[in-house]
GUTI-429497 format. One line per 4 residues: number of its first residue (from 0); their letters; for each residue x, y, z of C-alpha. Coordinates in Angstrom, 3 decimals, padded with zeros to 6 digits. Each point is the difference from the previous one (the first is absolute). Example, Ala and Ser with C-alpha at 12.3 -4.5 7.8 and 13.67 -1.06 7.14 Angstrom:
BEGIN
0) AS) 012.300:-004.500:007.800  001.370:003.440:-000.660 .
***
This chain:
BEGIN
0) XXXX) 129.069:138.367:120.707  -000.602:-000.929:003.653  -002.148:002.186:002.257  -001.011:-000.331:003.622 .
4) XXXX) 000.853:-000.179:003.709  003.042:-002.291:000.115  000.860:000.595:003.706  003.678:000.563:-000.841 .
8) XXXX) 002.418:002.865:000.692  002.694:000.130:-002.685  002.179:002.957:001.132  001.723:002.606:-002.184 .
12) XXXX) 003.401:-001.440:-000.925  -000.156:-001.090:-003.653  003.632:-001.144:-000.115  -000.845:-002.892:002.340 .
16) XXXX) -002.660:-001.513:-002.258  001.083:000.512:-003.602  -001.889:003.323:-000.214  -003.511:-001.424:000.027 .
20) XXXX) -000.804:002.789:002.503  000.799:003.716:000.006  001.276:002.422:002.610  -003.398:001.505:000.860 .
24) XXXX) -001.275:-002.838:002.179  000.081:-000.218:003.793  003.165:-000.881:001.885  -001.296:-003.092:001.801 .
28) XXXX) 000.028:-003.498:-001.445  -001.601:-003.301:001.013  000.403:-003.687:-000.735  -002.994:000.140:-002.327 .
32) XXXX) 001.611:002.995:-001.697  003.151:-002.004:-000.745  -002.099:-002.830:-001.432  -001.906:002.472:-002.160 .
36) XXXX) 003.164:001.618:-001.399  001.453:-003.455:-000.777  -003.204:-000.871:-001.853  000.249:003.231:-002.017 .
40) XXXX) 003.659:-000.662:-000.877  -000.800:-003.499:-001.293  -002.935:001.243:-002.110  001.449:003.319:-001.294 .
44) XXXX) -002.483:002.169:001.891  000.231:003.443:001.613  -001.771:001.314:003.111  -001.094:003.319:-001.472 .
48) XXXX) -001.087:001.627:003.315  003.618:000.525:000.971  001.095:001.902:-003.128  -002.085:003.187:000.199 .
52) XXXX) 000.798:002.883:002.331  -002.885:001.280:002.137  -000.663:001.247:003.508  000.041:-002.736:002.630 .
56) XXXX) -003.757:000.352:000.543  -000.437:-000.907:-003.687  002.197:-003.084:000.374  -001.448:-001.729:003.075 .
60) XXXX) -002.624:-002.512:-001.171  -001.033:-001.034:003.534  -000.297:002.260:003.047  -001.126:-001.088:003.497 .
64) XXXX) 000.020:003.153:002.073  -000.982:-001.673:003.287  003.270:-001.965:-000.046  001.979:002.595:-001.949 .
68) XXXX) 000.602:-002.476:-002.841  000.831:001.099:-003.535  001.122:-002.358:-002.735  000.127:-000.692:-003.736 .
72) XXXX) -001.455:-003.470:-000.541  -002.312:000.574:-003.020  001.789:-000.109:-003.341  -000.336:000.419:-003.742 .
76) XXXX) 002.466:-002.496:-001.491  000.570:000.082:-003.753  002.256:-001.643:-002.566  003.147:001.756:-001.225 .
80) XXXX) -001.650:000.831:-003.318  -003.111:001.395:001.642  002.012:002.000:002.534  001.042:002.510:-002.684 .
84) XXXX) -003.695:000.717:-000.665  -000.618:000.794:003.683  -000.134:003.756:000.549  -000.807:000.190:003.717 .
88) XXXX) -001.051:-002.058:003.049  -001.307:001.693:003.145  -002.488:-000.265:002.855  -003.320:001.892:-000.120 .
92) XXXX) -000.959:000.725:003.600  -003.262:001.757:-000.904  -001.757:-003.209:-001.084  -002.072:-001.171:002.985 .
96) XXXX) -000.053:-003.809:-000.307  -000.660:-001.066:003.610  003.429:-001.561:000.593  003.358:000.800:001.587 .
100) XXXX) 001.469:-000.429:-003.492  000.016:002.906:-002.418  -000.879:-000.078:-003.687  003.092:-000.583:-002.177 .
104) XXXX) -000.164:001.300:-003.578  002.377:-000.648:-002.896  -000.039:002.275:-003.055  001.088:-001.706:-003.226 .
108) XXXX) 000.252:000.893:-003.649  -001.071:-003.067:-001.938  -000.862:-000.647:-003.646  -002.795:-002.542:000.190 .
112) XXXX) -001.287:-001.970:-002.965  -003.559:-001.116:-000.232  -000.609:-003.718:000.230  -001.309:-001.087:-003.426 .
116) XXXX) -002.069:-002.731:001.649  -001.847:002.434:002.250  -003.526:000.766:-001.134  -001.940:003.190:000.267 .
120) XXXX) -002.774:-000.066:002.532  -003.233:-000.897:-001.710  -002.343:002.869:000.841  -003.478:-000.420:-001.502 .
124) XXXX) -003.217:001.963:000.254  -003.543:-001.108:000.705  -003.345:001.701:-000.556  -001.717:001.211:003.172 .
128) XXXX) -003.080:-002.149:-000.612  -001.206:000.476:003.582  -001.115:003.514:-000.998  -002.855:-001.508:-002.040 .
132) XXXX) -001.798:-000.569:003.317  -000.602:003.739:000.132  -003.189:001.071:-001.807  001.485:003.307:-001.184 .
136) XXXX) 003.033:-001.757:-001.483  -002.208:-002.513:-001.783  -002.186:002.769:-001.440  002.986:002.035:-001.177 .
140) XXXX) 001.455:-003.117:-001.673  -003.224:-000.729:-001.874  -000.490:003.618:-001.089  003.519:000.286:-001.344 .
144) XXXX) -000.338:-003.282:-001.887  -003.269:001.177:-001.536  001.633:003.217:-001.232  002.905:-001.873:-001.572 .
148) XXXX) -002.067:-002.724:-001.705  -002.138:002.174:-002.278  001.649:-001.025:-003.276  -002.868:-001.811:-001.703 .
152) XXXX) 002.009:-000.711:-003.161  002.495:-002.118:001.922  -002.791:-001.939:001.700  -001.326:-001.001:-003.443 .
156) XXXX) 003.430:-001.255:-001.080  000.548:-003.652:-000.954  003.643:000.030:001.151  -000.106:-001.839:003.312 .
160) XXXX) 003.581:000.949:000.927  -000.736:003.706:-000.546  -003.155:-000.218:002.119  001.831:-001.886:002.731 .
164) XXXX) 002.928:002.440:000.030  -002.423:002.926:000.289  -001.864:-001.680:002.866  003.139:-001.125:001.864 .
168) XXXX) 001.929:003.270:-000.219  -003.045:002.096:000.939  -000.729:-002.091:003.092  003.623:000.035:001.164 .
172) XXXX) 000.490:003.713:-000.641  -003.211:000.953:001.805  000.633:-002.294:002.982  003.517:001.406:000.433 .
176) XXXX) -001.315:003.556:-000.099  -002.813:-000.606:002.496  001.515:-002.539:002.412  003.751:000.470:-000.418 .
180) XXXX) 002.674:-002.642:000.531  002.171:-001.077:002.912  003.488:-001.502:000.074  000.527:-003.590:001.071 .
184) XXXX) 003.215:-001.926:000.507  002.092:003.126:000.671  002.006:000.955:003.073  -001.874:-000.075:003.270 .
188) XXXX) -001.272:003.325:001.301  001.262:001.538:003.215  -001.607:-001.483:003.095  -003.380:001.536:000.762 .
192) XXXX) 000.770:001.036:003.585  002.801:002.378:-001.084  -001.715:003.398:000.149  000.884:003.613:000.789 .
196) XXXX) -000.408:-000.512:003.747  002.409:-002.939:000.095  002.433:001.822:-002.276  000.029:003.037:002.306 .
200) XXXX) 000.650:-002.076:003.147  002.818:-001.940:-001.675  001.609:003.246:-001.132  -000.160:001.433:003.542 .
204) XXXX) 001.609:-003.151:001.356  002.881:000.210:-002.495  000.612:003.670:000.805  000.098:-000.806:003.719 .
208) XXXX) 002.491:-002.804:-000.668  002.330:002.272:-001.967  -000.148:002.635:002.729  000.890:-002.587:002.641 .
212) XXXX) 002.972:-001.173:-002.077  001.377:003.512:-000.131  -000.468:000.866:003.708  -000.084:-003.342:001.880 .
216) XXXX) -001.927:001.744:002.776  -002.457:-001.925:002.249  -002.762:002.493:-000.820  000.335:-000.630:-003.739 .
220) XXXX) 000.070:-003.745:000.601  -003.279:000.203:001.940  -001.481:002.105:-002.815  001.048:-002.608:-002.570 .
224) XXXX) -001.553:-002.826:002.033  -003.216:002.014:000.282  -000.147:000.638:-003.772  000.817:-003.652:-000.714 .
228) XXXX) -002.885:-001.197:002.177  -002.359:002.508:-001.615  000.992:-001.280:-003.451  -000.661:-003.600:001.087 .
232) XXXX) -003.446:000.917:001.319  -000.881:001.862:-003.205  001.047:-002.958:-002.147  -001.994:-002.390:002.194 .
236) XXXX) -003.078:002.247:-000.193  000.247:000.399:-003.769  000.360:-003.751:-000.540  -003.040:-000.683:002.180 .
240) XXXX) -002.112:002.478:-001.987  001.040:-001.558:-003.305  -000.845:-003.506:001.211  -003.456:001.202:001.043 .
244) XXXX) -000.581:001.558:-003.425  001.264:-003.177:-001.666  -002.489:-002.062:002.020  -002.853:002.290:-001.002 .
248) XXXX) 000.943:-000.314:-003.672  000.104:-003.794:000.284  -003.432:-000.047:001.631  -001.521:002.216:-002.689 .
252) XXXX) 001.661:-001.897:-002.859  -001.192:-003.351:001.353  -003.566:001.248:-000.287  000.246:002.062:-003.203 .
256) XXXX) 002.980:-001.355:-001.954  001.402:-003.373:001.036  002.625:000.100:-002.746  001.654:002.991:001.685 .
260) XXXX) -000.410:-001.730:003.368  001.874:-003.146:-001.028  002.588:002.101:-001.822  000.748:001.815:003.257 .
264) XXXX) 000.182:-003.297:001.886  002.487:-001.432:-002.489  002.155:003.125:000.197  000.402:-000.626:003.749 .
268) XXXX) 001.571:-003.416:-000.517  003.578:-000.237:001.187  001.069:-002.341:-002.803  -000.173:001.423:-003.502 .
272) XXXX) 000.102:-002.197:-003.131  003.462:000.084:-001.510  000.457:001.021:-003.621  001.048:-002.934:-002.183 .
276) XXXX) 002.867:001.172:-002.203  000.856:-003.307:-001.651  -001.826:-003.109:-001.228  000.830:-003.375:-001.521 .
280) XXXX) -000.711:-000.515:-003.698  -001.242:-003.259:-001.495  003.558:-001.365:-000.204  000.562:000.587:003.727 .
284) XXXX) 002.369:002.921:-000.541  -000.427:003.021:002.260  -000.603:003.215:-001.954  000.411:003.477:001.512 .
288) XXXX) -000.455:002.424:-002.902  -003.434:001.628:-000.076  -000.645:-000.759:-003.679  000.915:-003.674:000.437 .
292) XXXX) -002.169:-000.268:003.119  -002.985:001.352:-001.961  000.710:-002.447:-002.848  000.139:-002.881:002.495 .
296) XXXX) -003.379:000.927:001.458  -001.453:000.434:-003.489  001.154:-003.465:-001.101  -001.229:-001.579:003.241 .
300) XXXX) -003.539:001.370:-000.189  -000.266:-000.643:-003.757  000.839:-003.671:000.509  -001.901:-000.450:003.264 .
304) XXXX) -003.324:-001.130:-001.489  001.263:-001.096:-003.388  -000.781:-003.596:-000.932  002.987:-002.325:000.362 .
308) XXXX) 000.121:-002.255:-003.053  002.468:-002.333:001.747  -002.799:-001.290:002.216  -001.996:-001.041:-003.065 .
312) XXXX) -003.141:001.887:001.100  -000.869:002.092:-003.042  -003.749:-000.528:000.000  -002.560:002.143:001.765 .
316) XXXX) -002.248:-001.545:002.626  -003.551:-000.991:-000.816  -001.392:002.707:002.246  002.024:002.697:-001.772 .
320) XXXX) -001.115:-001.204:-003.439  -003.617:-000.072:001.120  000.211:003.549:001.351  001.543:001.235:-003.253 .
324) XXXX) -002.749:-001.653:-002.016  -002.675:001.714:002.100  001.599:003.426:-000.503  000.383:-000.593:-003.753 .
328) XXXX) -003.642:-000.992:-000.308  -001.177:003.044:001.935  002.095:002.303:-002.141  -001.181:-001.595:-003.219 .
332) XXXX) -003.633:000.357:001.009  000.505:003.678:001.054  -001.564:-000.844:003.364  002.407:002.178:001.954 .
336) XXXX) -001.237:003.246:-001.550  001.242:002.400:-002.612  000.498:003.237:001.896  001.155:000.970:003.495 .
340) XXXX) -002.356:002.270:001.924  000.637:002.718:002.577  -001.779:-002.087:002.642  002.500:-002.835:-000.502 .
344) XXXX) 002.892:002.435:000.291  -001.296:001.500:003.254  -000.662:-003.464:001.439  003.570:-001.058:-000.778 .
348) XXXX) 001.356:003.231:001.526  -001.871:-000.602:003.258  001.842:-003.307:000.397  003.404:001.687:-000.009 .
352) XXXX) 001.946:-000.339:003.246  001.408:003.259:001.322  003.459:000.387:001.468  001.618:-002.249:-002.613 .
356) XXXX) 003.167:000.658:-001.978  -000.292:001.267:-003.604  001.224:-001.804:-003.078  002.637:001.124:-002.478 .
360) XXXX) -002.258:002.913:-001.063  000.115:001.482:003.563  -003.798:000.299:000.229  -001.377:-000.690:003.494 .
364) XXXX) -003.437:-001.521:000.696  -001.028:003.212:001.789  000.633:001.975:-003.197  -002.354:-002.205:-002.032 .
368) XXXX) -002.688:-000.268:002.658  -000.257:003.786:000.461  000.571:001.113:-003.595  -003.535:001.244:-000.768 .
372) XXXX) -002.334:-000.246:-003.003  002.227:001.457:-002.736  002.888:-002.374:000.781  -002.485:-002.890:000.294 .
376) XXXX) -001.210:000.734:-003.545  003.563:-000.039:-001.342  000.839:-003.242:001.824  -003.253:-001.543:-001.299 .
380) XXXX) 000.967:000.983:-003.556  003.389:-001.702:000.447  -001.624:-003.178:001.364  -002.574:-000.101:-002.822 .
384) XXXX) 002.716:000.482:-002.612  002.115:-002.752:001.590  -003.010:-002.318:000.013  -000.804:000.806:-003.608 .
388) XXXX) 003.515:-000.337:-001.425  001.334:-002.737:002.348  002.947:002.294:000.795  000.889:001.603:003.308 .
392) XXXX) 002.509:002.768:000.795  003.579:-001.184:000.454  000.071:001.164:003.622  -002.779:-002.470:000.834 .
396) XXXX) 002.254:-002.854:-001.116  002.930:001.107:002.138  000.570:-001.338:003.489  002.436:001.167:002.650 .
400) XXXX) 001.091:-003.092:001.948  001.162:000.535:003.589  001.844:-002.994:001.564  -001.004:-000.539:003.645 .
404) XXXX) 002.310:-002.202:002.086  -001.737:-003.004:001.572  002.686:-001.970:001.839  003.434:-001.525:-000.468 .
408) XXXX) 002.993:001.590:-001.682  -000.503:003.546:-001.283  002.190:-000.593:-003.071  -002.152:-002.815:-001.433 .
412) XXXX) -002.746:001.110:-002.387  -002.062:-003.068:000.952  -000.426:001.368:003.528  -001.976:003.015:-001.231 .
416) XXXX) -003.669:000.425:-000.865  -000.763:002.352:-002.892  -002.695:002.681:000.388  -001.260:001.439:-003.302 .
420) XXXX) -001.100:003.640:-000.039  -002.450:000.470:-002.884  -001.610:003.087:-001.491  -003.059:001.063:002.023 .
424) XXXX) -002.087:001.054:-003.071  001.031:-003.329:-001.548  -001.409:-001.730:003.088  -003.294:001.836:-000.500 .
428) XXXX) -000.211:-001.271:-003.582  000.915:-003.540:001.100  -002.695:000.120:002.689  -002.614:000.939:-002.615 .
432) XXXX) 000.985:-002.971:-002.163  000.011:-002.328:002.997  -003.486:001.074:001.075  -001.317:-000.571:-003.517 .
436) XXXX) 001.544:-003.463:-000.232  -001.027:-000.960:003.523  -003.715:000.619:-000.676  000.115:-002.452:-002.922 .
440) XXXX) 002.445:-002.583:001.369  -001.492:-000.252:003.501  -002.952:-002.098:-001.111  002.252:-002.505:-001.784 .
444) XXXX) 002.321:-000.714:002.945  -000.440:-003.103:002.144  -001.070:000.283:003.635  003.316:-001.545:001.023 .
448) XXXX) 001.800:003.097:-001.332  000.180:002.314:003.018  003.228:001.918:-000.481  -000.147:003.551:-001.355 .
452) XXXX) -003.805:000.091:000.125  -002.184:002.390:002.004  -001.455:-001.274:003.291  002.134:-003.167:-000.240 .
456) XXX) 003.343:-000.988:001.445  002.550:-002.820:000.106  001.481:-001.478:003.163 .
***
């Protein structure tokens, strides 16, 4: 199929060009028209405009009234097989497109098959965590959690998975009810400046254009120009108002919520990151299937930090062995405590960073930080049971790895940096253990050790 302004006049005598045109075209021909018909003969094509009977005003694709010029130079050219699926081709004069060419429409009856390689658009949802900034929302969240977590028998349970499932599902259910969720990654919404005022002016302009087409009177032409200018002014005014509101939102977000501020800045970038739909596996072969791509990433990250026995380095460093010995000695002497307290839990919660992505359990830091006393008691019970039994919930062991492209080729796994998204409650438990170990290990570290220590740094 070939569409467009080809600047050629092909005539209406099919017997002169092996019937690639019909009898419903215009009478005039041109040199470009002869070249076009020869091209269609060589490639088994048909100029479908010339086969369908209509009024002349529905055939002319270009009209220049000042010079009294009318011609058919825009075409819908199709193959012989596709021609039998073409039901009609005609000009639509009512479409106001700001040109001396009219809109040409072809109506076809096609049986289209879906491309098996095409993927459905990945539309996901995200919790509206920004609502936790509102005091009323935070209070409603805590009250609803307190009402749901009154099952004392479950709190006394020794099944850590049952306790964790109760805690996780209650937090997620309550947060969804109070804050709601929003779609991300879906189709873009209609532009913000399109409102009822703009819609009304555009409609008036179109009606004026259709009236002018039917009468061709100077008065109606002046009316159309007036309505067109009014529509332009309304669009300009609406865009200006939206830009002012956008600037105000940016200013407020920069002060109150910088995450939303930088998100808005990134959305204004002209260049968007392209979606990588294929990757090279470890043999150098390019894979395109989604399951094989996931397997390739899984193998890459599993082997990334695995010791390579071919290098002959199977022994741990002296520093690592010394650190392990210190931890073993502390554990053996029970110097790191026997029970986790509520004060330790609250201290670890205060160190959570807000605005971060959740782990595989879909629990956000804002949900844990604002959960209230009853949920704190249940989370403390889970942490104490994990500390006592040396077992943690399975979700705390899971990590969602997001590959972030650094530089170089986008199909090489080595050019990506992996970001691990861990469970937020699991981070709280890990922070408690780290604080306990740090208080005992700090005194045994050398002064030369400055990395990962408070009030010290490495250059």
